Structure formats: C-alpha cells, structure tokens
N, C-alpha and C positions, 0 to 999 in steps of 0.2 A: 433488276428490281423484282421483288416477289410481292405477291398480294398476301395480306393478313389471313391467317387460317380461319379466324372467326368473322372478320369483316372482309368480304371478297373484293370490295371496291377500293380499299385503302392499300396503297403501295407502301412497303416497308423494307428496311435492310436489317432489322432486328430479328434475331432468332432465339428461341428458348435454349438456355444452356444445358438443359437436361434432355429434352426430346427433339430438339432442332426444328420445331415448328416455327414458321415465320409469324411474328406477332407485331402489332402496332403498339403505340404508346398507351392506348386505352386498355389493352389486354394484358399488360405486364402487372406483376404483383411484387411486393417488397420481398427482397431476399438478401441474405448476407453476402452471397457470392453470385455474380452473374445476373442475367435477366431470365426470368421464368414466366411461363404462361400461367393462366389461371388454374389449370389442372395440376401442373407440377408444383405450383406455389401453395396449393391447398393440402399437400401431403403432410406438411407439418415441419416444425423445427427439429433439428437433430438434438439428441439427448444432452449433448455437451453445452447447448445454449439454454436449456430449460432450468431456470433457477427460481425457486419459490421465494416469496418475500420473507418467510420465516427463516429460511437459510441465510439470507442477507443479514437479518438482525442477529442471528446466532453467531455468524462470523464476526460481525461488528462487536458484539458483547465479549466474545472470547479473545479477540485481539486487544481490546481495551483492558481486559483483566490481565492478559499477558504483559501488556505495557506497564500496568500499575505494579504488578508483582516484581517484574525485573527492575523497574525504577526504584522500588523500595529496597530490594536486595543490593543493588549497585550503590545507592546512596548510603545505605547502612554500612556497607563495606568501606567506602571512602571515609566516612565519619569515624569508624573504628580504627582505621589505619592512622588517621590524622590525630587521634587522641592518645596514641601510644607515646609514653614519656621517653622512650629510648631514642626517638627521632631527634630530639634536642638540637644538636649541632648540624645534623644532616637534613633538617626539615625542609630547607629550600630545594635540595636535591629530590627529596621524597615528593614534594609538591609538583616539581617538574615531571617526575615519573608518573604521578597520578594524573596530571594534565594529559599526557600522551595516552595513558590507558583510557581516560574518559573520552578522548577523541575517537580512539579505536572502537570503544564500546558503543558510541553514538552511531557510527557508520555500520558496525556489525549488527546492531539492533535492526536497522532497516532491512538488511538482507535476511536475517532470521525471521523477522516479522512477515516479509513477503513469502518466504517458504511456508510459514505457518498458515497463512491465508490460502495459499495454493493447495496445501494438503487438506485444510478444513473444507474447501470448496470442491474437493475431489477433482481438481484440475479443470473445473468448468469455466466457461468464459462469460463474463458479465461486465458491463460498463461501470458498475459500482465498486467492484473489487479493488481496482487501482486507487480509487478515492478512499476506500476504507484503509488500505495499506498506508497511504500517505498521511491520512489523519491520525492513525494510531501511532505512527512514527513521531508526529508532532505531539501527540498526547504523552508519549514517553518522556519527552523533554519537559512538558508541563507537570507530569507526575513527579519528576525529579525535583522540580521547584516546590511542589506541594510537600514532598518528603522533607526537604531542607527547612522550609519555613513553617509548616503547620504541624507535622508530626514530631520532628525534633525541634529544639529551641531555636526559633528563627533569628534572634539577635546574635547568638553565638556563631551560628553556621552560615549566616548570610554572606560574609566575606568570602568564605570558601566557595559558595555557590557562584558568586560573581567571578572568582578566579578560574573555576573549572568550566562553567557552562555559559557564561554571559560575556564572552570575549569574541573577537572577530574569527579566530580559528575555530572555536566551538560552533559559531553560527555557520561557518562553512561546512563543518562536519554534520550539523543538523540538516542543512540543505542537501548534502550528499546522501544522508540517510533517507530523507523524504524522496529524493530522486530515484535512488536505488530500489526502494520499496515500491514506488509507483511503476517504474519501468520493468521490474521483474514480474509483476503481476499482469501488466498490460499485455 
C-alpha cells in the first residue's frame, strides 16, 4: 500500500494514469480515460472532445436539411416512376422493384447520414452526435411521409406510401437505418 501524494495519512492503491502519483478517492478528477490527479486533470480536455453548442446545432440543422432534401428527391422519383403510363401491365413488377429500392435507400440513408455527421463534426467525439444521427434518420422517414401527404396530393399517393414505407419490412429497414447511423457515429 502507498500513501496518497496529497494526504500522507490515507493509504491507497490508486495511481494517476498520467504521472503515476498515488492518489486517494478525494484527489481524483473526472477524466475520459483512467484516473488522474488534480494537477493532471486540470490540464484540459483534448481538442477532439471540445465541441461548442453552436456546432451541435449546426450539425443538427444541416443533417435535417439533408434528410428533407433527400426525402423530397426520393419521393418525387418514386412518384414520377409510378405515374409513367408505360408501366401498365408490368406495374406490379415495378412496384416490387421500387419496394426493394426504397428499402435499400432507407438503410443507405442511415450510413450516408452518419458519414455526413462525422465529416461535419470533423471527427470529434460528443455524446449528442449519435442521437442527432439517429433522429435525422427517423426524420428522413417522417419527411418522406410529409412529401407524400402534404406536398403531393395525399389522397392519391397515400396507398403508395403505405405500400413502400409502412409495412413490416420497411419498418425493419428504418430500424436498421437508425441503428447504423447511431453506431457509426458512436
């Protein structure tokens, strides 16, 4: 057993991970890795952990804008393809193909969204970034709903939205999108 560097009468087995001084529980400070004494803990956080609140809101706003724009473009593309008169006899095949494409796009959006957030944050680490990634992936699905029901005529395209995005496999793809975006940023 060693005695604490700051309190000579207290025995301890803890040592500072930076300078190896023996310290008691009262002399430790909060750190992300290891136990640090008061002197080493006051040096400051590394730059990769310093994120200002304005950066968090900027990343949130840009990820939501990206989600809205990509949802609008994807929904518009699906609606344009389904309005082609040539599909006639092969419309059921086209709908199945578009279902598969919509599932792939839901999952792909989660990965692309996570990469966007990591690049916007300059690879910094923060506990809010995974939450922003997951919520903007959920917002992508909500923005697709808004596009189908509010921007385009809701009564006409409601059936297609239910076929493509409100079914068990699409819900699984949405969950995968949220999980992938959360885990890639974490």
